Backbone as a printed PyTorch tensor [residue, N CA C, xyz], in Angstrom:
tensor([[[ -4.3070,  11.4090,   0.1670],
         [ -4.5550,  11.0150,  -1.2120],
         [ -3.3220,  10.3160,  -1.7580]],

        [[ -3.4890,   9.2930,  -2.5220],
         [ -2.4180,   8.5260,  -3.1180],
         [ -1.7290,   9.3380,  -4.2120]],

        [[ -0.4230,   9.5270,  -4.0770],
         [  0.3730,  10.2320,  -5.0860],
         [  0.7370,   9.2470,  -6.1860]],

        [[  0.2560,   9.4650,  -7.3780],
         [  0.5120,   8.5070,  -8.4680],
         [  1.8590,   8.6940,  -9.1090]],

        [[  2.5610,   9.7570,  -8.7960],
         [  3.8530,  10.0180,  -9.3970],
         [  4.8960,  10.1920,  -8.3120]],

        [[  6.0420,   9.5490,  -8.4770],
         [  7.0840,   9.5840,  -7.4630],
         [  7.7750,  10.9190,  -7.4250]],

        [[  7.6950,  11.6910,  -8.4620],
         [  8.3900,  12.9680,  -8.5200],
         [  7.5390,  13.9040,  -9.3730]],

        [[  7.1970,  15.0640,  -8.8050],
         [  6.3440,  15.9950,  -9.5390],
         [  6.9860,  16.4940, -10.8120]],

        [[  8.2980,  16.3100, -10.9350],
         [  9.0170,  16.8020, -12.1210],
         [  9.2230,  15.7060, -13.1590]],

        [[  8.4820,  14.6030, -13.0450],
         [  8.6200,  13.5420, -14.0430],
         [  8.4120,  14.0930, -15.4420]],

        [[  9.2200,  13.6610, -16.3440],
         [  9.0940,  14.0730, -17.7560],
         [  7.9820,  13.3000, -18.4050]],

        [[  7.3680,  13.8730, -19.4170],
         [  6.2920,  13.2150, -20.1430],
         [  6.7930,  11.9030, -20.7700]],

        [[  8.0520,  11.8830, -21.1500],
         [  8.6220,  10.6640, -21.7380],
         [  8.6130,   9.5010, -20.7780]],

        [[  8.8640,   9.7630, -19.5060],
         [  8.8190,   8.6990, -18.4940],
         [  7.4000,   8.1960, -18.3470]],

        [[  6.4430,   9.0960, -18.3330],
         [  5.0480,   8.6900, -18.2210],
         [  4.6180,   7.8580, -19.4210]],

        [[  5.0520,   8.2770, -20.6090],
         [  4.7160,   7.5360, -21.8210],
         [  5.3460,   6.1610, -21.7760]],

        [[  6.5980,   6.0660, -21.3410],
         [  7.2650,   4.7570, -21.2480],
         [  6.5110,   3.8560, -20.2920]],

        [[  6.1050,   4.3840, -19.1490],
         [  5.3430,   3.5850, -18.1840],
         [  4.0210,   3.1110, -18.7850]],

        [[  3.3850,   3.9980, -19.5010],
         [  2.1070,   3.6320, -20.1220],
         [  2.2990,   2.5260, -21.1540]],

        [[  3.3680,   2.6240, -21.9540],
         [  3.6690,   1.5840, -22.9520],
         [  3.9500,   0.2690, -22.2690]],

        [[  4.7620,   0.3070, -21.1980],
         [  5.0680,  -0.9220, -20.4580],
         [  3.7990,  -1.5310, -19.8660]],

        [[  2.9250,  -0.6900, -19.3690],
         [  1.6640,  -1.1720, -18.8290],
         [  0.8420,  -1.8600, -19.8990]],

        [[  0.7700,  -1.2400, -21.0810],
         [  0.0060,  -1.8460, -22.1690],
         [  0.5710,  -3.1920, -22.5870]],

        [[  1.8980,  -3.3100, -22.6220],
         [  2.5380,  -4.5900, -22.9460],
         [  2.1480,  -5.6340, -21.9040]],

        [[  2.2480,  -5.2430, -20.6350],
         [  1.8790,  -6.1560, -19.5580],
         [  0.4130,  -6.5490, -19.6620]],

        [[ -0.4260,  -5.5890, -19.9610],
         [ -1.8540,  -5.8710, -20.0690],
         [ -2.1680,  -6.7880, -21.2220]],

        [[ -1.4410,  -6.6500, -22.3040],
         [ -1.6530,  -7.5420, -23.4520],
         [ -1.3420,  -8.9770, -23.0520]],

        [[ -0.2680,  -9.1520, -22.3060],
         [  0.0520, -10.4960, -21.8070],
         [ -1.0220, -10.9910, -20.8500]],

        [[ -1.4340, -10.1270, -19.9420],
         [ -2.4510, -10.4860, -18.9800],
         [ -3.7780, -10.8060, -19.6600]],

        [[ -4.1490, -10.0300, -20.6610],
         [ -5.4000, -10.2730, -21.3680],
         [ -5.4040, -11.6170, -22.0740]],

        [[ -4.2940, -11.9610, -22.7140],
         [ -4.2540, -13.2540, -23.3940],
         [ -4.3390, -14.3790, -22.3830]],

        [[ -3.8090, -14.1930, -21.2050],
         [ -3.9250, -15.1850, -20.1380],
         [ -5.3990, -15.3550, -19.7540]],

        [[ -6.1020, -14.2640, -19.5650],
         [ -7.4990, -14.3330, -19.1390],
         [ -8.3760, -14.9110, -20.2370]],

        [[ -8.0910, -14.5760, -21.4770],
         [ -8.9130, -15.0820, -22.5820],
         [ -8.7460, -16.5960, -22.7220]],

        [[ -7.5320, -17.0900, -22.5860],
         [ -7.2830, -18.5150, -22.7660],
         [ -7.8650, -19.3610, -21.6590]],

        [[ -7.6020, -18.9740, -20.4090],
         [ -8.1750, -19.6420, -19.2460],
         [ -7.4070, -19.2030, -18.0190]],

        [[ -7.9880, -18.3920, -17.1830],
         [ -7.2580, -17.8570, -16.0420],
         [ -6.9080, -18.9030, -15.0010]],

        [[ -7.6220, -20.0250, -14.9720],
         [ -7.3280, -21.0550, -14.0080],
         [ -6.1940, -21.9720, -14.4830]],

        [[ -5.9080, -21.9430, -15.7700],
         [ -4.8540, -22.8010, -16.3130],
         [ -3.4960, -22.2040, -16.0110]],

        [[ -2.5060, -23.0490, -15.7560],
         [ -1.1630, -22.5210, -15.4960],
         [ -0.6060, -21.8420, -16.7450]],

        [[  0.0660, -20.7450, -16.5350],
         [  0.7180, -20.0290, -17.6210],
         [  2.1960, -19.9330, -17.2910]],

        [[  3.0250, -19.8710, -18.3060],
         [  4.4470, -19.9430, -18.0600],
         [  5.1150, -18.5830, -17.8840]],

        [[  4.4350, -17.4810, -18.0800],
         [  5.0610, -16.1690, -17.9760],
         [  4.5210, -15.3530, -16.8010]],

        [[  3.5160, -15.8610, -16.1020],
         [  2.8800, -15.1570, -15.0010],
         [  2.7590, -16.0820, -13.8090]],

        [[  3.0720, -15.5570, -12.6210],
         [  2.7360, -16.2950, -11.3990],
         [  1.4010, -15.7280, -10.9220]],

        [[  0.4460, -16.6190, -10.7770],
         [ -0.9200, -16.2340, -10.4900],
         [ -1.3090, -16.6590,  -9.0810]],

        [[ -1.9580, -15.7570,  -8.3670],
         [ -2.4580, -16.0090,  -7.0170],
         [ -3.9570, -15.7110,  -7.0560]],

        [[ -4.7220, -16.3450,  -6.1930],
         [ -6.1460, -16.0340,  -6.1140],
         [ -6.6330, -16.2140,  -4.6910]],

        [[ -7.6480, -15.4300,  -4.3390],
         [ -8.2710, -15.5510,  -3.0480],
         [ -9.6960, -15.0740,  -3.1300]],

        [[-10.5370, -15.5790,  -2.2420],
         [-11.9260, -15.1330,  -2.1720],
         [-11.9450, -13.9130,  -1.2780]],

        [[-12.2430, -12.7650,  -1.8760],
         [-12.2400, -11.5170,  -1.1360],
         [-12.8760, -10.4400,  -1.9930]],

        [[-12.9450,  -9.2500,  -1.4190],
         [-13.4480,  -8.0760,  -2.1270],
         [-12.2910,  -7.4020,  -2.8630]],

        [[-12.5100,  -7.0320,  -4.1210],
         [-11.4660,  -6.4190,  -4.9390],
         [-10.8360,  -5.2090,  -4.2360]],

        [[-11.6790,  -4.2840,  -3.7960],
         [-11.1680,  -3.0490,  -3.2040],
         [-10.3580,  -3.3240,  -1.9420]],

        [[-10.7760,  -4.2950,  -1.1470],
         [-10.0260,  -4.6560,   0.0580],
         [ -8.6350,  -5.1870,  -0.3110]],

        [[ -8.5730,  -6.0430,  -1.3270],
         [ -7.2910,  -6.5940,  -1.7590],
         [ -6.4010,  -5.4990,  -2.3420]],

        [[ -6.9700,  -4.6810,  -3.2130],
         [ -6.2080,  -3.5850,  -3.8210],
         [ -5.6770,  -2.6270,  -2.7500]],

        [[ -6.5360,  -2.2440,  -1.8050],
         [ -6.1010,  -1.3180,  -0.7590],
         [ -5.0230,  -1.9320,   0.1250]],

        [[ -5.1490,  -3.2110,   0.4150],
         [ -4.0920,  -3.8800,   1.2140],
         [ -2.8010,  -3.9540,   0.4400]],

        [[ -2.8740,  -4.1890,  -0.8670],
         [ -1.6770,  -4.2070,  -1.7010],
         [ -0.9910,  -2.8330,  -1.6900]],

        [[ -1.7640,  -1.7770,  -1.8290],
         [ -1.2060,  -0.4110,  -1.7480],
         [ -0.5140,  -0.2180,  -0.4030]],

        [[ -1.1400,  -0.6330,   0.6720],
         [ -0.5420,  -0.4810,   1.9970],
         [  0.7720,  -1.2580,   2.1190]],

        [[  0.7930,  -2.4660,   1.6160],
         [  2.0230,  -3.2980,   1.6840],
         [  3.1420,  -2.6310,   0.8990]],

        [[  2.8440,  -2.1290,  -0.2890],
         [  3.8530,  -1.4500,  -1.1050],
         [  4.4060,  -0.2450,  -0.3470]],

        [[  3.5120,   0.5720,   0.1730],
         [  3.9260,   1.7940,   0.8590],
         [  4.6480,   1.5000,   2.1790]],

        [[  4.2190,   0.4470,   2.9180],
         [  4.8900,   0.0660,   4.1560],
         [  6.3610,  -0.2900,   3.9210]],

        [[  6.6590,  -0.7680,   2.7310],
         [  8.0250,  -1.1470,   2.3880],
         [  8.8260,   0.0300,   1.8030]],

        [[  8.2500,   1.2120,   1.8920],
         [  8.9670,   2.4260,   1.4800],
         [  8.9640,   2.7220,   0.0020]],

        [[  8.0970,   2.0770,  -0.7360],
         [  8.0320,   2.3150,  -2.1750],
         [  6.8730,   3.2320,  -2.5020]],

        [[  6.9790,   3.9330,  -3.6120],
         [  5.9480,   4.8660,  -4.0670],
         [  5.3400,   4.2930,  -5.3500]],

        [[  4.0300,   4.2600,  -5.3710],
         [  3.3440,   3.8150,  -6.5850],
         [  3.4380,   4.9510,  -7.6020]],

        [[  4.0750,   4.6520,  -8.7280],
         [  4.2920,   5.6780,  -9.7510],
         [  3.1510,   5.7870, -10.7360]],

        [[  2.3710,   4.7150, -10.8840],
         [  1.2820,   4.7420, -11.8430],
         [  0.3030,   3.6220, -11.5110]],

        [[ -0.9750,   3.8880, -11.6760],
         [ -2.0070,   2.8580, -11.5550],
         [ -2.7510,   2.8230, -12.8770]],

        [[ -2.6910,   1.6970, -13.5400],
         [ -3.4190,   1.5100, -14.7880],
         [ -4.7910,   0.9540, -14.4480]],

        [[ -5.8220,   1.6620, -14.8300],
         [ -7.2020,   1.2170, -14.5930],
         [ -7.6350,   0.3880, -15.8090]],

        [[ -7.1370,  -0.8140, -15.8220],
         [ -7.2230,  -1.6960, -16.9770],
         [ -8.6450,  -2.0460, -17.3810]],

        [[ -9.4660,  -2.4240, -16.4170],
         [-10.8400,  -2.7980, -16.7530],
         [-11.5830,  -1.6430, -17.4080]],

        [[-11.3920,  -0.4430, -16.8720],
         [-12.0720,   0.7240, -17.4490],
         [-11.5800,   0.9930, -18.8770]],

        [[-10.2670,   0.8660, -19.0890],
         [ -9.7060,   1.0980, -20.4230],
         [-10.2390,   0.0860, -21.4120]],

        [[-10.2800,  -1.1880, -21.0240],
         [-10.7700,  -2.2200, -21.9460],
         [-12.2490,  -2.0490, -22.2390]],

        [[-13.0020,  -1.6510, -21.2280],
         [-14.4370,  -1.3990, -21.4330],
         [-14.6330,  -0.2410, -22.4020]],

        [[-13.8810,   0.8000, -22.2170],
         [-14.0000,   2.0200, -23.0330],
         [-13.6070,   1.7540, -24.4860]],

        [[-12.6240,   0.8760, -24.7090],
         [-12.0850,   0.6830, -26.0670],
         [-12.6130,  -0.5610, -26.7710]],

        [[-13.4250,  -1.3640, -26.1340],
         [-13.8880,  -2.6260, -26.7160],
         [-14.5540,  -2.4380, -28.0580]],

        [[-15.4040,  -1.4420, -28.1770],
         [-16.1390,  -1.2460, -29.4360],
         [-15.2180,  -0.8710, -30.5830]],

        [[-14.1290,  -0.1860, -30.3060],
         [-13.2280,   0.2350, -31.3850],
         [-12.3870,  -0.9050, -31.9270]],

        [[-12.2930,  -1.9810, -31.1800],
         [-11.5010,  -3.1300, -31.6550],
         [-12.3890,  -4.3330, -31.9070]],

        [[-13.6730,  -4.1280, -31.9450],
         [-14.6920,  -5.1550, -32.2210],
         [-14.5670,  -6.3850, -31.3260]],

        [[-14.1750,  -6.1720, -30.0970],
         [-14.1280,  -7.2720, -29.1400],
         [-15.4800,  -7.3420, -28.4330]],

        [[-15.8190,  -8.5060, -27.8920],
         [-17.1330,  -8.6610, -27.2720],
         [-17.3310,  -7.8440, -26.0100]],

        [[-16.2880,  -7.3400, -25.4360],
         [-16.4040,  -6.5620, -24.2160],
         [-15.3340,  -6.9320, -23.2330]],

        [[-15.4340,  -6.3180, -22.1040],
         [-14.4410,  -6.4870, -21.0490],
         [-14.7030,  -7.7710, -20.2590]],

        [[-13.6750,  -8.5560, -20.0920],
         [-13.7780,  -9.7980, -19.3210],
         [-13.6600,  -9.5540, -17.8130]],

        [[-13.1850,  -8.3640, -17.4510],
         [-12.8610,  -8.0700, -16.0610],
         [-13.9890,  -7.3410, -15.3540]],

        [[-14.1860,  -7.7020, -14.0820],
         [-15.0730,  -6.9160, -13.2350],
         [-14.3330,  -5.6610, -12.8280]],

        [[-13.1970,  -5.8400, -12.2280],
         [-12.2630,  -4.7770, -11.8570],
         [-10.8910,  -5.2590, -12.2690]],

        [[-10.0380,  -4.3360, -12.6700],
         [ -8.6510,  -4.7200, -12.9750],
         [ -7.7840,  -3.4750, -12.9240]],

        [[ -6.7420,  -3.5540, -12.1360],
         [ -5.7670,  -2.4710, -12.0410],
         [ -4.3680,  -3.0970, -12.0150]],

        [[ -3.4220,  -2.3520, -12.5730],
         [ -2.0230,  -2.7410, -12.5040],
         [ -1.2920,  -1.6290, -11.7820]],

        [[ -0.6440,  -1.9800, -10.6790],
         [  0.1000,  -1.0070,  -9.8910],
         [  1.5720,  -1.0850, -10.2560]],

        [[  2.1510,   0.0580, -10.6000],
         [  3.5710,   0.1460, -10.9600],
         [  4.3170,   0.8940,  -9.8860]],

        [[  5.4720,   0.3690,  -9.5050],
         [  6.2920,   0.9610,  -8.4500],
         [  7.7070,   0.4470,  -8.6340]],

        [[  8.6330,   0.9790,  -7.8520],
         [ 10.0250,   0.6140,  -8.0310],
         [ 10.7010,   0.4160,  -6.6760]],

        [[ 11.4760,  -0.6320,  -6.5740],
         [ 12.3540,  -0.8650,  -5.4390],
         [ 13.7440,  -0.4710,  -5.9330]],

        [[ 14.1710,   0.7260,  -5.5890],
         [ 15.3440,   1.3580,  -6.1970],
         [ 16.6100,   0.5070,  -6.1200]],

        [[ 16.9400,  -0.0320,  -4.9520],
         [ 18.1780,  -0.7950,  -4.8480],
         [ 18.1860,  -2.0290,  -5.7240]],

        [[ 17.0630,  -2.7430,  -5.7690],
         [ 16.9830,  -3.9320,  -6.6160],
         [ 16.9670,  -3.5760,  -8.0890]],

        [[ 16.3140,  -2.4790,  -8.4350],
         [ 16.2770,  -2.0410,  -9.8360],
         [ 17.6750,  -1.6150, -10.3140]],

        [[ 18.4290,  -0.9690,  -9.4410],
         [ 19.8100,  -0.5920,  -9.8020],
         [ 20.6800,  -1.8450, -10.0220]],

        [[ 20.5210,  -2.8350,  -9.1400],
         [ 21.2650,  -4.0850,  -9.3020],
         [ 20.8980,  -4.7470, -10.6330]],

        [[ 19.6430,  -4.7110, -10.9590],
         [ 19.1520,  -5.2940, -12.2140],
         [ 19.7780,  -4.5720, -13.3960]],

        [[ 19.7700,  -3.2460, -13.3660],
         [ 20.3310,  -2.4560, -14.4740],
         [ 21.8200,  -2.6860, -14.6320]],

        [[ 22.5320,  -2.7970, -13.5300],
         [ 23.9730,  -3.0290, -13.5950],
         [ 24.2490,  -4.4090, -14.1950]],

        [[ 23.4310,  -5.3890, -13.8280],
         [ 23.6480,  -6.7440, -14.3350],
         [ 23.3680,  -6.8360, -15.8470]],

        [[ 22.3990,  -6.0480, -16.3040],
         [ 22.0600,  -6.0430, -17.7310],
         [ 21.3300,  -4.7510, -18.0630]],

        [[ 21.9890,  -3.7880, -18.6890],
         [ 21.3510,  -2.4960, -18.9530],
         [ 20.1110,  -2.6180, -19.8630]],

        [[ 19.9540,  -3.7240, -20.5500],
         [ 18.7890,  -3.9070, -21.4180],
         [ 17.5670,  -4.4160, -20.6620]],

        [[ 17.7410,  -4.6540, -19.3630],
         [ 16.6080,  -5.1030, -18.5400],
         [ 15.7100,  -3.9430, -18.1200]],

        [[ 15.9220,  -2.7750, -18.6830],
         [ 15.1180,  -1.5990, -18.3540],
         [ 13.6230,  -1.8640, -18.5600]],

        [[ 13.2650,  -2.7740, -19.4330],
         [ 11.8810,  -3.1330, -19.6670],
         [ 11.2150,  -3.7140, -18.4220]],

        [[ 12.0110,  -4.2040, -17.4890],
         [ 11.4850,  -4.7990, -16.2570],
         [ 11.2890,  -3.7870, -15.1400]],

        [[ 11.5550,  -2.5250, -15.4170],
         [ 11.3700,  -1.4420, -14.4460],
         [ 10.3200,  -0.4860, -14.9910]],

        [[  9.3800,  -0.0600, -14.2610],
         [  9.1290,  -0.3750, -12.8570],
         [  8.5290,  -1.7850, -12.7000]],

        [[  8.4240,  -2.2090, -11.4780],
         [  7.8160,  -3.4890, -11.1980],
         [  6.2930,  -3.3290, -11.2470]],

        [[  5.5920,  -4.4240, -11.5120],
         [  4.1410,  -4.3580, -11.6430],
         [  3.4760,  -5.5350, -10.9330]],

        [[  2.3570,  -5.2240, -10.3060],
         [  1.4780,  -6.2590,  -9.7540],
         [  0.0690,  -5.9490, -10.2600]],

        [[ -0.5330,  -6.9350, -10.8810],
         [ -1.9180,  -6.8150, -11.3470],
         [ -2.8500,  -7.3640, -10.2910]],

        [[ -3.9480,  -6.6890, -10.0900],
         [ -5.0040,  -7.1670,  -9.1920],
         [ -6.3150,  -7.0260,  -9.9680]],

        [[ -7.0910,  -8.1190, -10.0290],
         [ -8.2790,  -8.0890, -10.8690],
         [ -9.2770,  -9.1650, -10.5060]],

        [[-10.5010,  -8.9700, -10.9650],
         [-11.5450,  -9.9760, -10.8790],
         [-12.0570, -10.2000, -12.2860]],

        [[-12.6680, -11.3410, -12.4890],
         [-13.3190, -11.6420, -13.7690],
         [-14.8120, -11.4790, -13.5890]],

        [[-15.4690, -11.0050, -14.6350],
         [-16.9110, -10.7740, -14.5410],
         [-17.6780, -12.0440, -14.1710]],

        [[-17.2080, -13.1730, -14.6460],
         [-17.9610, -14.4240, -14.4000],
         [-17.9460, -14.8380, -12.9260]],

        [[-17.0040, -14.3200, -12.1200],
         [-16.9700, -14.6210, -10.6860],
         [-16.1860, -13.5400,  -9.9560]],

        [[-16.8570, -12.4750,  -9.6020],
         [-16.2050, -11.3270,  -8.9590],
         [-15.8020, -11.6040,  -7.5230]],

        [[-16.1580, -12.7680,  -6.9780],
         [-15.7710, -13.0680,  -5.6020],
         [-14.3310, -13.5880,  -5.5070]],

        [[-13.7410, -13.9120,  -6.6440],
         [-12.3430, -14.3710,  -6.6620],
         [-11.4900, -13.2130,  -7.1670]],

        [[-10.5200, -12.8290,  -6.3530],
         [ -9.5850, -11.7680,  -6.7410],
         [ -8.2660, -12.4320,  -7.1190]],

        [[ -7.7430, -12.0420,  -8.2620],
         [ -6.4760, -12.5730,  -8.7580],
         [ -5.4160, -11.4860,  -8.5910]],

        [[ -4.2210, -11.9380,  -8.2420],
         [ -3.0460, -11.0910,  -8.2750],
         [ -2.0440, -11.8020,  -9.1530]],

        [[ -1.3090, -11.0600,  -9.9530],
         [ -0.3280, -11.7210, -10.8120],
         [  0.9090, -10.8430, -10.9730]],

        [[  2.0150, -11.5410, -11.1630],
         [  3.2990, -10.8940, -11.4140],
         [  4.0040, -11.6450, -12.5380]],

        [[  4.8920, -10.9390, -13.1860],
         [  5.6660, -11.5560, -14.2620],
         [  6.7220, -12.4990, -13.6650]],

        [[  6.8280, -13.6850, -14.2320],
         [  7.8580, -14.6250, -13.7730],
         [  9.2310, -14.1280, -14.2100]],

        [[ 10.2640, -14.5170, -13.4850],
         [ 11.6050, -14.0420, -13.8440],
         [ 12.0500, -14.5610, -15.2150]],

        [[ 12.6900, -13.6880, -15.9830],
         [ 13.2400, -14.1510, -17.2570],
         [ 14.3720, -15.1630, -16.9850]],

        [[ 14.5100, -16.0900, -17.9060],
         [ 15.5880, -17.0620, -17.7780],
         [ 16.9320, -16.3500, -17.9050]],

        [[ 17.9120, -16.8220, -17.1880],
         [ 19.2830, -16.3340, -17.2670],
         [ 19.4410, -14.8790, -16.8430]],

        [[ 18.5650, -14.3770, -15.9890],
         [ 18.7060, -13.0290, -15.4540],
         [ 18.6210, -13.1330, -13.9400]],

        [[ 19.7010, -13.5760, -13.3420],
         [ 19.7600, -13.8450, -11.9190],
         [ 19.3900, -12.6250, -11.0730]],

        [[ 19.7260, -11.4260, -11.5480],
         [ 19.4620, -10.2160, -10.7640],
         [ 17.9670,  -9.9630, -10.5730]],

        [[ 17.1160, -10.5380, -11.4020],
         [ 15.6700, -10.3400, -11.2530],
         [ 15.0900, -11.1910, -10.1310]],

        [[ 15.8380, -12.1870,  -9.6920],
         [ 15.3220, -13.0770,  -8.6450],
         [ 14.9500, -12.3150,  -7.3730]],

        [[ 15.7710, -11.3200,  -7.0010],
         [ 15.4620, -10.5260,  -5.8000],
         [ 14.1570,  -9.7540,  -5.9580]],

        [[ 13.9180,  -9.2220,  -7.1200],
         [ 12.6570,  -8.4970,  -7.3900],
         [ 11.4850,  -9.4570,  -7.3490]],

        [[ 11.6350, -10.6000,  -8.0000],
         [ 10.5690, -11.5980,  -8.0120],
         [ 10.2410, -12.0420,  -6.5880]],

        [[ 11.2680, -12.2660,  -5.8030],
         [ 11.0650, -12.7020,  -4.4200],
         [ 10.3140, -11.6140,  -3.6310]],

        [[ 10.7030, -10.3620,  -3.8350],
         [ 10.0360,  -9.2530,  -3.1590],
         [  8.5420,  -9.2030,  -3.5370]],

        [[  8.2620,  -9.2890,  -4.8400],
         [  6.8710,  -9.2390,  -5.3020],
         [  6.0610, -10.3910,  -4.7160]],

        [[  6.6520, -11.5770,  -4.7200],
         [  5.9970, -12.7560,  -4.1720],
         [  5.7130, -12.5680,  -2.6780]],

        [[  6.6980, -12.0570,  -1.9200],
         [  6.5170, -11.8270,  -0.4790],
         [  5.4200, -10.8090,  -0.2150]],

        [[  5.3520,  -9.7600,  -1.0340],
         [  4.3250,  -8.7520,  -0.8420],
         [  2.9370,  -9.3300,  -1.0870]],

        [[  2.7870, -10.1320,  -2.1150],
         [  1.4840, -10.7340,  -2.4050],
         [  1.1130, -11.7150,  -1.3030]],

        [[  2.0840, -12.4940,  -0.8190],
         [  1.8110, -13.4190,   0.2800],
         [  1.3520, -12.6520,   1.5250]],

        [[  1.9590, -11.4650,   1.7730],
         [  1.5580, -10.6590,   2.9000],
         [  0.1190, -10.1660,   2.7420]],

        [[ -0.2520,  -9.7720,   1.5470],
         [ -1.6400,  -9.3550,   1.2850],
         [ -2.5850, -10.5060,   1.5640]],

        [[ -2.2620, -11.6760,   1.0500],
         [ -3.1060, -12.8510,   1.2420],
         [ -3.2060, -13.1990,   2.7220]],

        [[ -2.0890, -13.1430,   3.4360],
         [ -2.1180, -13.4450,   4.8800],
         [ -2.9440, -12.4440,   5.6540]],

        [[ -2.8670, -11.1640,   5.3120],
         [ -3.6040, -10.1150,   5.9940],
         [ -5.1040, -10.2740,   5.7690]],

        [[ -5.4990, -10.6440,   4.5850],
         [ -6.9110, -10.7320,   4.2490],
         [ -7.4880, -12.1230,   4.5470]],

        [[ -6.6360, -13.1320,   4.2740],
         [ -7.0550, -14.5190,   4.3830],
         [ -7.6930, -14.8720,   5.6710]]])
C-alpha cells in the first residue's frame, strides 16, 4: 500500500502547510484549464499523451519511488472540485480525473533552502496528472516552471522534467 506520509510522526502543521500549498497549486492549475489547456502558459510546463489516466498516474508513482523519494501527499483534486462545486456556484468539475502528487528530493530541497530560505513555498515538489472531461483519452502532466532568478530551482525543475519524460517514454 502506498504510504502517503514520509514520517508517521508528521505534525498536523506540516500536513496543513502541504494542503495549503496544494490548494495554491490547484488554483493556478484550475485557471490554466479554464482559460485553455492547449494554450501555452507561462507558469506551467505542460505535457500530454494519449493514454489511460490510471496507467500514467501509476507509472509516475513508480518513477518517483524508483528514484528513492516518498510521496508525502496525494491531492485528489477532481474529487475535491466535484464535491465543492455547488458551494462556490461553479458549473462543475472540468476534470475527468486529477491528482497532484507531492514529494521531496531532499538534497535538492536543501540546496534550494540554503540559496534562499524564502523558497520554502517550492517544497515539496509537485507533479499534477489529470484528464479533462471533454477528452479523457488525453492525459496531462504539469509542473511549475522555475521562478526567475532562482538558479537553485533549476536542478529540481530538471529532475521533474526527466521524471515526466521517463513516464512518457515508458508508456509511449
